[in-house]
DONU-155612 format. One line per 3 residues: number of its first residue (from 1); their letters; for each residue x, y, z of C-alpha. Coordinates in steps of 0.1 Angstrom, whole numbers. Last residue first. Layout:
NUM) A) X/Y/Z; ...
END
This chain:
762) FKA) -246/167/-935; -243/129/-948; -276/128/-928
759) RHS) -294/155/-946; -284/134/-980; -293/102/-973
756) GIK) -327/117/-961; -335/135/-994; -325/103/-1011
753) FVV) -350/83/-992; -380/108/-996; -369/106/-1035
750) GRH) -374/72/-1034; -404/67/-1013; -426/92/-1035
747) NGR) -458/93/-1018; -468/121/-1032; -478/139/-998
744) RAF) -441/122/-988; -420/142/-1016; -437/177/-1013
741) DEA) -430/175/-976; -393/162/-986; -391/194/-1011
738) SSR) -403/215/-983; -435/229/-975; -449/262/-961
735) CNA) -468/269/-987; -450/303/-998; -420/272/-1007
732) RIN) -396/260/-982; -358/255/-987; -343/228/-961
729) IDA) -336/206/-991; -310/234/-1001; -299/225/-1039
726) GWE) -259/221/-1042; -251/206/-1073; -255/167/-1059
723) MLA) -285/177/-1044; -299/190/-1083; -284/156/-1093
720) VAC) -302/132/-1065; -336/149/-1072; -332/145/-1110
717) ETK) -326/108/-1102; -355/101/-1082; -384/124/-1103
714) GNM) -410/115/-1079; -431/144/-1095; -436/162/-1063
711) AVI) -399/159/-1056; -390/173/-1088; -409/207/-1086
708) HLP) -401/208/-1051; -359/208/-1063; -364/235/-1087
705) TLG) -372/257/-1064; -405/262/-1057; -416/298/-1034
702) MEN) -448/304/-1061; -435/334/-1075; -409/308/-1089
699) QVN) -377/305/-1067; -341/297/-1075; -320/273/-1054
696) VQA) -299/256/-1085; -289/288/-1102; -281/273/-1138
693) GAE) -243/276/-1148; -239/256/-1182; -233/226/-1161
690) LLA) -267/230/-1142; -284/235/-1174; -269/204/-1186
687) DVC) -274/183/-1156; -313/194/-1158; -318/183/-1196
684) EEE) -297/151/-1186; -320/142/-1158; -353/148/-1176
681) GNM) -379/152/-1154; -404/174/-1174; -413/196/-1149
678) AAS) -375/201/-1138; -364/210/-1174; -386/237/-1171
675) HLP) -377/250/-1134; -342/249/-1152; -351/269/-1181
672) TEK) -364/294/-1152; -396/305/-1139; -405/337/-1126
669) SED) -440/330/-1134; -437/358/-1163; -408/342/-1177
666) QVN) -374/342/-1158; -338/342/-1176; -311/323/-1162
663) VSA) -298/298/-1187; -297/335/-1207; -294/325/-1240
660) GAE) -265/337/-1258; -259/318/-1293; -238/295/-1280
657) LLA) -262/288/-1252; -291/280/-1283; -271/260/-1303
654) GFC) -259/240/-1275; -294/235/-1257; -311/224/-1286
651) ERK) -302/185/-1284; -315/185/-1251; -349/186/-1260
648) GNR) -367/175/-1229; -399/192/-1238; -400/219/-1209
645) AAL) -362/222/-1214; -367/229/-1253; -394/255/-1243
642) HLP) -378/275/-1215; -345/278/-1243; -372/292/-1266
639) TQG) -378/318/-1243; -409/317/-1216; -425/352/-1212
636) GRD) -456/337/-1209; -469/355/-1243; -437/343/-1262
633) KSH) -403/359/-1254; -375/364/-1279; -344/362/-1260
630) VEA) -326/342/-1293; -339/368/-1316; -337/348/-1349
627) GGE) -311/363/-1374; -303/340/-1403; -278/321/-1388
624) LLA) -297/315/-1354; -329/303/-1381; -302/279/-1399
621) VVC) -296/270/-1363; -324/260/-1350; -336/243/-1381
618) ERK) -312/220/-1377; -317/213/-1342; -353/206/-1348
615) GTR) -360/196/-1309; -401/203/-1312; -401/233/-1287
612) AAE) -364/247/-1305; -381/247/-1340; -410/262/-1327
609) HLP) -393/289/-1306; -375/297/-1333; -399/303/-1355
606) TLD) -411/331/-1332; -444/326/-1306; -460/355/-1296
603) NKD) -491/333/-1293; -511/351/-1322; -485/343/-1342
600) KVN) -446/359/-1343; -424/370/-1371; -386/370/-1360
597) VQA) -375/355/-1391; -395/372/-1417; -393/357/-1446
594) GAE) -370/370/-1474; -371/347/-1499; -338/335/-1489
591) LLT) -355/326/-1452; -378/308/-1475; -358/285/-1490
588) RVC) -337/279/-1456; -367/268/-1441; -381/247/-1464
585) WLH) -348/229/-1468; -350/225/-1433; -385/209/-1427
582) GAS) -382/202/-1390; -418/206/-1388; -421/235/-1365
579) ASN) -393/249/-1386; -415/246/-1415; -445/255/-1400
576) HLS) -440/289/-1382; -414/295/-1420; -453/290/-1435
573) TRG) -465/318/-1411; -490/316/-1382; -508/343/-1373
570) NVE) -538/320/-1360; -559/325/-1389; -527/315/-1414
567) TAN) -503/339/-1427; -485/351/-1455; -447/360/-1449
564) ANV) -436/345/-1479; -456/363/-1502; -468/344/-1537
561) GLQ) -447/357/-1564; -444/330/-1588; -410/320/-1579
558) LLA) -424/318/-1541; -452/295/-1557; -426/272/-1571
555) RLA) -402/271/-1545; -428/260/-1521; -440/232/-1548
552) EQR) -403/223/-1547; -398/223/-1513; -429/199/-1501
549) GDT) -423/197/-1464; -457/195/-1458; -460/223/-1436
546) ASA) -440/243/-1460; -466/233/-1487; -493/241/-1469
543) VLA) -486/276/-1461; -472/285/-1497; -509/265/-1511
540) ERG) -527/289/-1486; -512/319/-1500; -515/304/-1534
537) AEE) -557/303/-1530; -555/339/-1514; -548/352/-1545
534) LVV) -519/352/-1568; -525/311/-1579; -562/323/-1585
531) DPA) -551/348/-1609; -524/330/-1626; -558/302/-1632
528) ADA) -546/276/-1667; -508/287/-1669; -504/290/-1629
525) FVW) -522/258/-1622; -498/240/-1645; -472/257/-1631
522) VVE) -478/246/-1598; -485/211/-1607; -447/211/-1624
519) ASA) -432/223/-1591; -443/191/-1574; -471/178/-1550
516) AVR) -497/203/-1551; -523/198/-1522; -532/241/-1516
513) LSR) -535/242/-1555; -565/217/-1554; -584/235/-1530
510) GIE) -576/266/-1549; -591/256/-1582; -623/242/-1559
507) ARD) -627/276/-1549; -625/288/-1580; -654/274/-1592
504) CQH) -652/251/-1625; -669/267/-1660; -637/270/-1675
501) VAE) -627/239/-1662; -621/219/-1691; -584/228/-1700
498) LLC) -585/226/-1661; -586/188/-1663; -567/182/-1691
495) ELI) -537/200/-1677; -538/182/-1647; -536/149/-1664
492) DDH) -504/159/-1674; -493/173/-1639; -504/138/-1622
489) GDR) -488/151/-1592; -506/134/-1566; -523/159/-1549
486) SAV) -526/184/-1580; -547/149/-1601; -565/142/-1570
483) FLP) -575/178/-1562; -588/181/-1599; -604/144/-1600
480) SED) -626/157/-1569; -622/142/-1532; -649/147/-1511
477) KSS) -644/109/-1495; -677/99/-1503; -662/112/-1545
474) KNR) -667/141/-1556; -678/161/-1591; -656/193/-1599
471) PSL) -640/175/-1627; -673/175/-1647; -681/142/-1670
468) GKK) -692/156/-1701; -682/128/-1728; -651/150/-1740
465) LLL) -642/149/-1706; -643/107/-1703; -624/106/-1739
462) QVV) -599/131/-1716; -597/108/-1687; -596/74/-1707
459) DRK) -562/88/-1728; -546/102/-1694; -550/70/-1675
456) QNK) -529/78/-1644; -549/54/-1620; -561/75/-1597
453) VAV) -573/102/-1629; -589/70/-1643; -607/67/-1611
450) LLL) -619/103/-1605; -634/104/-1640; -653/72/-1636
447) TDG) -661/86/-1602; -655/73/-1570; -678/67/-1541
444) NVD) -656/40/-1524; -673/7/-1535; -674/22/-1571
441) TAN) -696/48/-1588; -716/46/-1621; -727/78/-1639
438) LDA) -717/70/-1673; -739/34/-1672; -728/16/-1700
435) GNE) -753/15/-1730; -736/-9/-1752; -720/29/-1773
432) LLC) -704/36/-1735; -692/-4/-1735; -675/0/-1768
429) TVI) -662/31/-1759; -644/22/-1729; -631/-9/-1746
426) EPS) -612/19/-1772; -602/38/-1747; -586/10/-1725
423) GYK) -569/21/-1692; -571/-5/-1666; -592/15/-1643
420) TAN) -613/28/-1674; -622/-6/-1679; -629/-17/-1648
417) LLP) -652/12/-1644; -669/4/-1678; -671/-32/-1668
414) TNR) -686/-27/-1633; -674/-29/-1597; -700/-25/-1571
411) TKD) -676/-45/-1544; -702/-77/-1549; -703/-75/-1588
408) AAN) -718/-50/-1610; -739/-61/-1644; -737/-24/-1666
405) VNA) -729/-42/-1697; -748/-72/-1693; -736/-98/-1721
402) GKE) -760/-105/-1749; -740/-126/-1773; -730/-94/-1791
399) LLR) -716/-77/-1759; -694/-107/-1755; -681/-105/-1789
396) KVV) -679/-68/-1784; -660/-75/-1750; -637/-104/-1768
393) ESN) -624/-82/-1795; -616/-55/-1773; -589/-76/-1755
390) GNN) -576/-51/-1729; -573/-76/-1704; -589/-67/-1674
387) TAN) -627/-56/-1692; -624/-96/-1701; -633/-106/-1664
384) LLP) -662/-79/-1661; -676/-96/-1695; -675/-125/-1681
381) TEG) -693/-119/-1648; -679/-113/-1613; -706/-114/-1587
378) NKG) -681/-126/-1561; -688/-165/-1560; -689/-159/-1598
375) AVN) -718/-147/-1624; -735/-160/-1653; -741/-132/-1680
372) VEA) -725/-153/-1710; -747/-187/-1709; -719/-208/-1731
369) GKE) -739/-218/-1761; -713/-239/-1781; -699/-213/-1805
366) LLC) -697/-193/-1769; -677/-220/-1760; -647/-219/-1791
363) TIV) -650/-185/-1789; -638/-182/-1756; -609/-207/-1764
360) ASR) -596/-183/-1787; -596/-155/-1767; -582/-169/-1740
357) GHR) -575/-140/-1713; -570/-161/-1683; -605/-147/-1663
354) TAI) -621/-147/-1695; -614/-185/-1699; -625/-192/-1663
351) LLP) -660/-177/-1666; -666/-194/-1697; -658/-227/-1684
348) TDG) -675/-221/-1653; -668/-206/-1619; -693/-207/-1590
345) DVS) -663/-215/-1566; -678/-252/-1558; -674/-256/-1596
342) IAN) -706/-249/-1624; -711/-270/-1657; -722/-243/-1683
339) VDA) -701/-262/-1713; -711/-297/-1705; -683/-316/-1721
336) GKE) -700/-342/-1747; -674/-360/-1769; -673/-325/-1791
333) LLY) -670/-301/-1762; -639/-321/-1752; -624/-318/-1788
330) TVI) -634/-282/-1792; -615/-276/-1760; -584/-296/-1767
327) EPN) -583/-280/-1805; -586/-245/-1785; -556/-246/-1768
324) DYK) -548/-215/-1748; -551/-228/-1711; -573/-222/-1681
321) SAN) -605/-235/-1703; -588/-268/-1704; -594/-271/-1664
318) MLP) -630/-260/-1668; -633/-286/-1697; -618/-312/-1678
315) TEK) -643/-303/-1651; -639/-287/-1617; -664/-302/-1590
312) DKS) -641/-287/-1560; -637/-324/-1554; -631/-333/-1592
309) AAN) -656/-332/-1619; -655/-364/-1644; -673/-348/-1675
306) VNA) -654/-365/-1701; -653/-397/-1684; -627/-417/-1700
303) GKD) -640/-445/-1719; -602/-458/-1739; -611/-433/-1770
300) LLA) -612/-407/-1743; -577/-412/-1729; -564/-420/-1763
297) VVA) -577/-382/-1777; -564/-365/-1748; -528/-377/-1749
294) SFN) -528/-370/-1784; -543/-332/-1779; -514/-329/-1754
291) GRV) -520/-292/-1735; -531/-289/-1701; -560/-313/-1708
288) AHS) -541/-340/-1698; -544/-334/-1664; -581/-332/-1661
285) LPT) -587/-365/-1683; -561/-382/-1655; -591/-375/-1636
282) RGD) -590/-357/-1602; -608/-361/-1572; -582/-338/-1551
279) VDE) -567/-371/-1535; -562/-387/-1570; -590/-398/-1590
276) TDV) -589/-430/-1612; -608/-425/-1646; -584/-440/-1668
273) SAG) -579/-475/-1656; -546/-492/-1671; -561/-521/-1698
270) QEL) -520/-530/-1709; -521/-511/-1741; -532/-479/-1716
267) LSQ) -501/-483/-1701; -483/-480/-1732; -506/-455/-1745
264) LAA) -496/-429/-1714; -462/-437/-1728; -465/-426/-1761
261) AHG) -485/-397/-1751; -467/-378/-1724; -483/-347/-1721
258) GRA) -468/-344/-1688; -500/-346/-1669; -514/-376/-1687
255) ALA) -480/-396/-1679; -486/-391/-1645; -519/-395/-1645
252) VTT) -517/-431/-1662; -491/-439/-1634; -512/-433/-1608
249) AGR) -518/-404/-1588; -531/-407/-1557; -512/-378/-1538
246) ADR) -488/-400/-1520; -484/-422/-1554; -505/-447/-1566
243) AEV) -501/-482/-1580; -527/-490/-1609; -496/-500/-1631
240) AAG) -478/-524/-1605; -448/-537/-1625; -448/-566/-1638
237) VVV) -421/-575/-1659; -440/-567/-1689; -451/-536/-1671
234) LRA) -416/-523/-1666; -402/-528/-1702; -431/-513/-1717
231) VTA) -428/-479/-1689; -390/-481/-1699; -396/-476/-1736
228) SHG) -420/-450/-1730; -400/-429/-1709; -423/-398/-1710
225) NAA) -409/-383/-1678; -441/-388/-1653; -444/-426/-1667
222) ACH) -406/-437/-1661; -407/-424/-1626; -444/-438/-1616
219) LPT) -430/-469/-1631; -399/-465/-1610; -426/-466/-1579
216) RRM) -434/-432/-1562; -446/-429/-1530; -440/-392/-1523
213) NAW) -403/-402/-1520; -394/-434/-1528; -416/-469/-1529
210) NDI) -402/-502/-1541; -423/-515/-1568; -396/-532/-1595
207) GAG) -378/-543/-1559; -338/-552/-1578; -332/-586/-1581
204) NAI) -297/-586/-1601; -322/-593/-1633; -338/-562/-1626
201) LVD) -310/-543/-1622; -293/-553/-1655; -327/-548/-1674
198) VLE) -333/-512/-1657; -298/-504/-1670; -307/-516/-1707
195) TRG) -335/-494/-1702; -320/-461/-1690; -353/-436/-1695
192) NSA) -337/-412/-1672; -365/-415/-1647; -364/-452/-1648
189) ALH) -327/-454/-1643; -329/-435/-1612; -354/-455/-1600
186) LAT) -338/-486/-1609; -308/-471/-1587; -333/-467/-1557
183) NGR) -347/-433/-1548; -355/-425/-1515; -346/-389/-1514
180) EDR) -316/-390/-1496; -305/-418/-1519; -316/-458/-1517
177) ANV) -297/-488/-1517; -315/-518/-1535; -291/-533/-1556
174) RGG) -267/-529/-1527; -231/-532/-1539; -215/-565/-1535
171) AAL) -187/-564/-1559; -206/-574/-1590; -231/-552/-1584
168) FRR) -210/-525/-1583; -189/-534/-1617; -218/-540/-1631
165) LAA) -230/-507/-1626; -198/-491/-1640; -204/-511/-1670
162) VDG) -234/-499/-1677; -231/-462/-1667; -262/-448/-1673
159) KEA) -250/-417/-1653; -281/-420/-1626; -275/-455/-1624
156) AEL) -238/-454/-1623; -245/-425/-1592; -267/-450/-1577
153) LSK) -240/-478/-1579; -213/-458/-1562; -183/-433/-1575
150) PAD) -193/-431/-1610; -165/-421/-1630; -157/-382/-1636
147) MPP) -121/-383/-1628; -116/-411/-1655; -106/-449/-1644
144) SSS) -68/-448/-1639; -48/-470/-1670; -39/-504/-1665
141) APA) -14/-532/-1651; 19/-502/-1655; 45/-524/-1660
138) GHI) 72/-539/-1640; 67/-571/-1652; 63/-592/-1623
135) SDT) 60/-567/-1600; 32/-555/-1614; 24/-520/-1613
132) LPG) -8/-499/-1603; -5/-463/-1617; 0/-433/-1593
129) DTA) -18/-423/-1561; -38/-445/-1537; -54/-428/-1506
126) YPI) -69/-442/-1479; -41/-477/-1481; -50/-504/-1492
123) NAE) -42/-536/-1468; -72/-556/-1461; -88/-548/-1493
120) YEK) -59/-562/-1511; -58/-592/-1491; -94/-601/-1499
117) VIS) -89/-591/-1536; -62/-618/-1535; -83/-640/-1512
114) AAT) -109/-639/-1541; -89/-641/-1573; -72/-675/-1555
111) ASA) -44/-675/-1540; -22/-711/-1541; 8/-688/-1555
108) PLQ) 11/-673/-1519; 8/-636/-1519; 30/-607/-1501
105) INL) 12/-575/-1506; 32/-542/-1509; 11/-511/-1514
102) SST) 18/-474/-1521; 31/-472/-1560; 19/-507/-1562
99) TIT) 35/-537/-1555; 20/-575/-1556; 47/-598/-1548
96) TTT) 44/-637/-1551; 52/-666/-1529; 52/-703/-1540
93) PSI) 27/-727/-1536; 13/-730/-1574; -15/-712/-1576
90) TTP) -50/-724/-1573; -87/-722/-1590; -77/-743/-1621
87) PPS) -61/-769/-1601; -21/-770/-1605; -1/-779/-1639
84) PQK) 27/-801/-1629; 58/-781/-1618; 84/-764/-1642
81) PPF) 113/-753/-1621; 108/-729/-1592; 90/-687/-1596
78) QGP) 102/-654/-1591; 140/-656/-1606; 127/-662/-1647
75) SDP) 98/-672/-1661; 110/-705/-1680; 84/-727/-1672
72) TAS) 54/-701/-1682; 20/-713/-1659; 32/-690/-1627
69) ASQ) 39/-663/-1651; 2/-669/-1671; -17/-670/-1632
66) HSA) 1/-636/-1621; -9/-620/-1650; -46/-630/-1648
63) YLE) -44/-620/-1611; -30/-584/-1621; -54/-579/-1648
60) EMK) -87/-590/-1621; -68/-565/-1600; -66/-538/-1623
57) PMS) -102/-545/-1635; -115/-542/-1596; -97/-509/-1587
54) IVL) -128/-491/-1589; -147/-517/-1568; -117/-512/-1540
51) KQE) -115/-476/-1542; -156/-470/-1538; -155/-492/-1504
48) LSE) -122/-477/-1493; -140/-448/-1495; -175/-458/-1476
45) ETE) -154/-473/-1451; -134/-442/-1447; -166/-419/-1448
42) TIK) -181/-439/-1414; -148/-439/-1397; -147/-401/-1404
39) KAV) -181/-398/-1395; -175/-419/-1361; -145/-397/-1355
36) LRE) -166/-363/-1358; -191/-375/-1333; -169/-385/-1309
33) LVE) -151/-353/-1311; -185/-334/-1309; -194/-356/-1277
30) QIK) -153/-351/-1258; -160/-313/-1267; -191/-315/-1245
27) NLR) -177/-332/-1221; -148/-308/-1216; -171/-277/-1212
24) EDT) -194/-293/-1187; -164/-300/-1169; -151/-266/-1173
21) KAF) -185/-256/-1155; -180/-274/-1129; -147/-266/-1122
18) RED) -160/-230/-1126; -184/-234/-1096; -162/-251/-1074
15) IKT) -142/-222/-1079; -170/-202/-1071; -176/-220/-1039
12) FQE) -141/-220/-1029; -141/-181/-1030; -175/-180/-1009
9) DMK) -163/-207/-982; -124/-183/-978; -155/-148/-973
6) ALR) -170/-169/-946; -138/-180/-933; -129/-143/-935
3) ADM) -159/-130/-917; -160/-156/-893; -121/-143/-882
END
């Protein structure tokens, strides 16, 4: 009884928990609905305001029509006989109906325009369709506004719609309302150069120095976009010329950055400062030098400091050197710019110009005495920079000015190494003619020829070979140009190298052949040194290709007549290696070429042993189809099934068993595949072998059963599986220990518990 009550209590507790979760979900739903309703109300209010403003012309027209009708003595049906004229702001006291397609408003004849609008606002529906009509005349009051008419004061300002802007303002629109970026209508009008709108907005109280995002004022916006007329108007009405945005930029800086000379001139005429620094310490001149010559002239004429440096010590001349505008650079130099100024990063104008490949600017700087051997923070010189850009004329000009042809940077990169990397034979020739070191090596110990090979610069390779460089010279990593060209598959470059290899040792050819990346590379070697390909080097290359899975190179070597059964020192063949690595297509290619499928290495392992050991099922199938012996044993008497089981490669079991592999075959130690699987401890492998008929209580030469082995190793799940298949827990090994003894000795409590539970059942 107590148990039943306890169970009922537990059920009631669960029900209470479900109710609590339901309440929680309902509360969340209610919160979501409340947010949606609030959002809808806000949207509706905004829509009503917009519709009211858009309909103002119609209402004014209706009101005028209403006044006219009330003042006409013979208007039929709706008005009484003529009465004395009412005051100008009222209509005679009677009732008038204003009708639209979805609205009917009864108004007293004494209504004013304001009261008509108020009544209209109170009765206007969420959506008004169809033309607005006057019941007095029964005709459309006026045409609807166009579909693209502005929907708000901000939109009217952005589109430059003066009429719409005036309507919104007349309807009480907030002149300093902001959009999501903090822009007011005045910001938008100024950004787009809408000077007429600017006047209207200012007349209606718009704040001329209000901030938008980035603390920009309307004058910032006009200056940044080059609207000189708008800039002039804002300045006249008192906009702050020296205001700074969030980056510290003044209106002058923004006009200069955009290259807006006219807007800049308007600001300068008002006495704006020309040397105010932004947060990076840059002055307007540093921005103007990007490309507008007139802006540069205007600033310098007003006394801008030509050598004003930023926080990084970068001068206007340095900034100008990044761009292809020699006219500005020349003008700065004429005004006293320091041609050899150095930045925090160690840059000079010449270093910057050579880095960006500005050849005309480089000429200007050199003519004014720029230092040609100055080094940057990484040790790079102008000459080193110039070799990156492939401009041989600049390189010649620098050399004529005394540039050090062998100056290296911090990574030991010289101009010649750099030119070799980027592949300009003309620059390489120029540097060599001026004394560049042919024996220079980079930080990796790579020679010039090796650098050219790695970067696939065939023309440079040919040039360097003509200069006497040897394809045998190796890097610190023991790589020769011949080796790299072969490994990376650069067959066109390999041809050049082999043409120059008549004095090269045969060992280097063989070494390079072993890493041949493609059939094309192999054929190049065959044409240049056929005897080498067919000797030991070719056999070693075949084994290496099979090992790496380079099928095309493998096929080419076989077609050239290399022995498919060539072996390594340990007796392994190409078929062993490709089977072990799982290179199926290489396995098939070798079998088609006559490779012996049951060949054994020095440990009596066949290719099938290797494929089974590494779990390469597709290769196992291909080898079996090619005649592989499924019962073949290695030096220890183990079959491919033994190795697959020991290494947990269950995926190979099916193919081996279908081919007739014995599930109970014993090796030299009388161990079966089930012993091997137990040693690995993979439950799935154990189950698969048991399902295939493996004897569960078989003992090896030490008297150990599979259960003994899993108990020793603490493989609880395997122990359970074996006991379910009938493993005898009482069998003792030669040392007189049972499975439980082994488990206790290893402190494998899980196995001990399962064996105890199994004993209790029986």
